[in-house]
C-alpha positions in Angstrom: -0.2 0.2 0.1 3.1 2.2 1.0 4.5 1.8 -2.3 1.7 2.8 -4.6 0.7 6.0 -2.5 4.9 6.8 -2.6 4.3 6.1 -6.4 0.8 8.2 -6.8 2.7 10.7 -5.0 5.2 10.6 -6.9 3.3 10.8 -10.3 1.6 14.3 -8.1 4.8 15.7 -7.9 6.1 14.6 -11.5 2.3 16.2 -12.9 2.8 19.4 -11.2 6.2 20.1 -12.7 5.5 19.0 -16.0 2.9 21.8 -15.6 4.7 24.2 -13.7 3.4 23.5 -10.2 0.5 25.5 -11.1 -2.2 25.7 -8.1 -5.4 28.2 -7.9 -8.2 28.6 -5.4 -11.8 29.5 -6.6 -10.9 33.1 -6.5 -7.4 33.2 -8.3 -7.0 34.2 -11.8 -4.4 32.2 -14.1 -1.4 33.6 -14.7 0.0 37.2 -13.4 2.1 35.6 -10.5 5.4 34.6 -9.5 6.2 30.9 -8.5 5.9 29.8 -4.7 8.6 27.3 -3.8 7.5 25.4 -0.8 9.7 22.9 1.0 8.3 19.7 2.4 11.1 18.5 5.3 9.4 15.1 6.4 10.6 11.9 7.9 10.0 9.9 4.9 12.6 7.1 6.5 12.9 6.9 10.3 10.8 6.2 13.4 7.7 8.7 12.0 7.7 7.8 8.5 4.2 7.0 8.7 3.1 10.2 10.1 5.4 11.6 7.5 3.3 9.9 4.5 -0.2 11.2 6.4 0.6 14.4 6.1 2.0 14.5 3.1 -1.7 13.0 1.9 -3.8 15.5 3.5 -1.4 18.5 2.6 -2.1 17.5 -1.2 -5.5 16.6 -0.8 -6.8 20.4 0.4 -4.9 22.0 -2.6 -6.4 19.4 -4.8 -10.3 20.4 -3.4 -9.2 23.8 -2.6 -8.2 24.3 -6.4 -10.5 22.2 -8.2 -7.3 20.7 -9.3 -6.1 23.5 -11.0 -3.5 23.2 -8.5 -2.7 27.3 -8.7 -3.4 30.4 -5.9 -4.3 33.4 -7.1 -2.5 33.6 -10.2 0.7 32.2 -8.7 2.2 28.8 -9.5 3.2 26.4 -6.9 6.5 24.1 -7.1 7.1 21.8 -3.8 10.2 20.6 -3.1 10.7 18.0 -0.9 13.4 16.7 1.6 13.9 13.3 4.1 14.8 15.0 8.2 15.2 11.3 9.1 14.1 12.4 12.3 17.4 14.0 13.0 18.0 18.0 13.7 21.0 17.8 12.0 19.3 16.4 8.8 16.6 18.7 9.0 18.5 22.1 9.1 20.8 20.8 6.8 17.8 19.8 4.2 15.9 23.5 5.3 19.0 25.1 4.0 19.3 23.0 0.5 15.3 23.9 0.2 16.3 27.5 1.1 19.0 27.7 -1.3 16.5 26.2 -4.1 14.8 29.3 -3.0 12.1 28.2 -0.3 9.6 30.8 0.6 7.9 28.4 2.7 9.4 25.1 4.8 6.9 22.9 6.1 5.8 19.7 7.6 8.6 18.1 10.7 7.0 15.7 12.7 9.5 15.1 14.8 9.6 18.3 17.8 13.3 18.8 18.2 13.8 18.8 13.9 10.8 21.0 13.8 12.9 23.5 16.0 15.5 23.1 13.8 13.6 23.9 10.8 11.8 26.8 12.4 15.0 28.6 13.4 16.0 28.1 10.0 12.8 29.9 8.4 13.3 32.6 11.1 16.7 33.3 10.0 16.0 33.4 6.4 12.8 35.5 6.8 10.4 32.8 5.0 6.8 31.0 6.6 6.9 28.2 8.7 4.0 25.6 8.9 4.9 23.4 11.6 3.6 19.5 10.8 2.4 17.1 13.4 5.5 18.0 16.1 3.8 18.9 19.3 5.8 20.8 21.1 5.1 24.3 22.6 7.9 26.3 22.2 6.8 26.8 18.3 3.7 29.1 20.3 5.2 32.5 20.4 8.4 31.6 18.7 8.0 34.6 15.7 5.5 35.8 13.9 6.6 33.4 11.0 6.2 30.7 13.1 2.9 28.7 13.1 2.8 25.0 14.6 -0.5 23.1 12.7 -1.2 20.2 14.7 -2.6 22.1 17.9 -0.9 19.1 20.0 0.4 21.3 22.5 -0.8 23.2 25.1 -4.0 23.1 23.3 -3.8 19.0 23.1 -3.7 18.9 26.5 -6.6 20.7 27.2 -8.4 18.1 25.7 -6.8 15.3 27.7 -8.3 16.9 31.0 -11.6 16.0 29.4 -10.6 12.8 29.8 -10.6 13.2 33.8 -13.0 16.0 35.0 -14.1 17.0 38.1 -14.0 13.3 39.6 -10.1 13.7 40.1 -9.4 15.9 42.4 -6.9 14.2 45.1 -6.0 11.4 42.4 -2.8 10.7 41.1 -1.9 10.7 37.7 1.2 9.0 36.3 2.9 10.6 32.7 4.7 8.5 30.4 6.7 9.7 27.8 9.6 10.2 25.4 12.3 11.8 26.6 13.3 14.8 24.4 11.4 18.0 23.7 7.6 16.8 22.4 8.1 14.2 25.4 9.3 17.0 27.7 6.5 19.5 26.3 3.3 17.9 26.9 4.6 16.6 30.3 5.1 20.3 31.6 1.8 20.9 29.9 0.4 18.2 31.9 1.2 19.0 35.1 0.5 23.0 34.6 -3.3 21.6 32.7 -4.2 19.0 35.8 -2.9 21.0 38.8 -5.8 23.1 39.0 -8.2 20.0 38.7 -6.3 19.2 42.0 -4.7 15.9 40.4 -0.9 15.2 41.1 1.2 14.0 38.0 4.2 12.0 38.3 6.5 11.9 35.0 8.2 9.3 33.8 10.5 10.2 30.8 12.4 7.6 28.7 14.6 7.8 26.3 12.8 7.1 22.5 15.3 4.2 22.0 13.8 1.7 25.0 12.5 -1.2 24.4 12.8 -3.0 28.0 10.0 -1.0 29.9 10.1 -3.5 33.1 11.6 -1.4 35.4 9.4 1.5 34.7 6.5 -0.7 35.4 7.5 -1.8 38.6 8.1 2.0 39.5 4.6 1.9 38.4 2.9 -0.7 40.4 4.6 0.3 43.3 2.9 4.1 42.9 -0.7 2.6 42.3 -1.8 5.8 40.0 -5.6 6.3 39.5 -5.2 7.3 35.7 -2.7 6.8 33.6 -1.1 9.1 30.3 1.2 8.1 28.0 2.0 10.5 25.0 4.6 7.6 23.6 4.4 7.4 19.5 6.7 5.4 17.0 8.5 2.4 17.7 8.4 0.9 21.3 4.7 1.7 21.9 3.6 -2.4 21.3 6.5 -3.5 23.7 5.1 -0.7 26.2 1.6 -1.5 26.1 2.6 -5.3 26.6 5.1 -4.9 29.5 2.3 -2.6 32.0 -0.6 -5.6 30.8 2.3 -8.0 32.2 2.6 -6.4 35.6 -1.4 -5.6 36.0 -1.2 -2.2 35.4 -3.7 -1.8 33.0 -6.2 -3.3 35.1 -5.6 -2.0 38.1 -6.1 1.9 37.0 -8.0 4.4 34.2 -5.9 4.9 31.1 -6.1 8.1 29.9 -4.3 9.6 26.6 -4.4 10.2 22.7 -5.1 7.3 20.4 -2.6 7.6 17.1 -2.3 5.2 14.5 -5.0 2.9 13.8 -2.6 0.0 13.1 -1.6 -0.1 16.8 -5.3 -0.5 18.1 -5.3 -3.8 17.8 -1.7 -4.0 20.1 -3.4 -1.2 22.7 -6.7 -3.2 23.2 -5.2 -5.9 24.0 -2.7 -4.8 26.3 -5.5 -3.2 28.1 -7.2 -6.2 28.4 -10.4 -6.0 30.8 -9.2 -2.2 31.5 -10.2 -1.3 28.1 -13.7 -0.8 28.8 -12.5 2.2 31.1 -9.9 3.5 29.1 -10.6 6.9 27.6 -9.1 8.2 24.6 -8.6 12.0 23.0 -7.9 12.2 19.0 -7.5 15.3 17.0 -9.0 14.1 14.5 -10.2 10.0 12.9 -12.2 9.2 9.8 -15.8 9.7 10.2 -15.6 12.4 12.4 -17.6 15.0 11.3 -18.9 13.9 7.7 -18.4 17.9 6.4 -17.2 19.0 3.2 -13.5 18.5 4.1 -13.4 15.3 5.3 -15.6 13.8 2.4 -12.8 15.9 0.0 -9.8 14.0 2.4 -11.5 10.6 2.0 -12.0 10.7 -1.3 -8.3 11.8 -2.2 -6.8 9.2 0.1 -9.3 6.2 -1.6 -7.8 7.6 -4.8 -4.7 7.0 -3.6 -5.0 3.8 -1.5 -4.1 5.7 1.5 -5.3 4.8 4.5 -6.2 7.8 6.7 -4.5 9.1 10.2 -5.1 11.5 12.6 -1.7 13.2 10.6 -3.9 13.9 7.2 -6.0 16.6 9.0 -2.4 18.6 10.1 -1.4 18.0 6.6 -4.7 20.1 5.4 -4.3 22.6 8.1 -1.1 23.4 6.7 -2.7 23.9 3.2 -5.0 25.4 3.9 -3.1 27.7 6.0 -0.7 28.1 3.0 -3.7 29.1 0.4 -4.3 31.7 3.3 -1.1 33.0 2.8 -0.7 33.2 -0.8 -4.2 34.6 -1.7 -4.0 37.8 0.6 0.3 38.3 0.7 1.4 36.7 -2.5 5.1 35.7 -2.6 6.3 37.7 0.5 6.6 35.4 3.7 5.7 38.2 6.3 2.6 39.3 4.7 1.4 35.4 4.3 2.2 35.1 7.9 0.3 38.1 8.9 -2.9 37.1 6.5 -3.1 33.8 8.8 -3.2 35.1 12.2 -6.4 36.3 13.8 -8.1 33.5 11.4 -10.1 30.6 11.5 -11.1 27.9 9.0 -13.0 24.5 8.4 -10.8 21.5 8.3 -11.8 17.8 8.3 -12.3 17.9 11.9 -14.2 21.0 12.4 -13.5 25.1 12.7 -9.2 25.6 13.3 -8.4 28.5 15.0 -5.4 30.5 14.8 -4.6 33.4 18.0 -2.5 35.8 16.5 -1.2 37.4 19.8 1.1 33.6 19.7 0.3 32.0 16.6 -1.6 29.3 18.7 -3.1 27.3 16.5 -6.3 25.4 18.0 -8.0 22.6 16.6 -10.9 20.8 17.0 -10.8 17.6 19.6 -12.8 14.5 20.6 -12.9 12.2 22.9 -13.3 9.0 22.2 -13.4 4.5 23.4 -11.6 1.7 22.1 -14.3 -0.7 20.5 -14.3 -3.5 18.3 -16.4 -3.2 15.1 -18.2 -5.8 13.6 -15.2 -6.9 11.4 -12.9 -7.3 14.2 -11.4 -4.6 13.7 -10.5 -2.2 16.8 -12.2 1.9 16.2 -12.5 4.8 18.1 -16.0 5.7 19.1 -17.1 9.0 19.9 -17.7 9.9 23.3 -18.0 13.8 22.9 -16.7 16.7 20.5 -15.0 19.6 21.9 -14.8 22.8 19.4 -11.5 24.7 19.3 -12.8 27.6 21.0 -13.3 24.9 23.9 -10.0 23.9 23.7 -8.2 27.3 23.2 -5.5 27.5 26.1 -4.3 30.9 27.8 -1.4 32.6 26.3 1.6 31.0 27.5 4.4 33.3 25.7 3.4 36.2 23.2 5.2 37.0 20.3 7.9 39.5 21.0 7.7 42.3 19.1 
């Protein structure tokens, strides 16, 4: 399936190159504008390769839908440049410099938070627009006028996590498990900040990304006996983590809360939770069938055409494309003017309305609390418990942009 998707994406890229990569919205005319080069820096290889393809699919789906296939925005042609950051900040920096050297006016896409920060710094230093990928680091919020984090994962995503606990959590303990790098550290801090006002004590457990033996962690959790357990672990090691926690009986003795990520991990998570699956509560920023709106229908149709299985990161890619289109419509080829056009603006994505706060460039997306249920065909799928608007999840301003 991935081979066919890669071929489809490659064919689209060649088609766009042959056609001058022209892209336009309904309001855009033909011709008259220059070519705008957009650098997609993604982990095409490495731990986050799946998320990279999901982001790219959503990005291309939005461009296809919003331009009705003309691939031209307000008379401006778009040329997509691609770079594989491999999940390494140093490689991401090198790729950013390469694409900037080729004339990119926009950089978008990193998933790994450390890579995202490195690429964002290159964007700022070179006065180009940065549209973050699925990275959830809060350090992008308020970083600079040119920097936007499209996923809405942090700190707004942590606000969503508190919805899985509610007022009954006062006086109880929550164990947070994360990877010891920028994203995991940030989510840990935000989790503590968000749950403290609810009277919930947060104990943080941060482990190296390369961890595969989770027995020491499981023994610590067994001694702690937390009321709730929240994990933001993504990528390699996730199945081992859940399997070890189940073996130690932890998933049955505590209420698991946290985010559902890739669908191919759902069976392992359900198996690991065992009898605890009935009480587990998860959050998702998007899943197929979440809204049924026009944007989601277009995303589903595009994914089906390209033999792609939709994940939550498809919506993030869609968000980035919407912001790119808005920037070009209002700002042409000037990155700073493009950025100003994106501020204090909202639009509808596959999951609903997305809000962008100009004071700190906080991008807040809708969210859902869900439970994991077994469908008639035997597969595990998210079932919506409650939907929350971006307005309900918008966090306080943490760091206004310095002028």
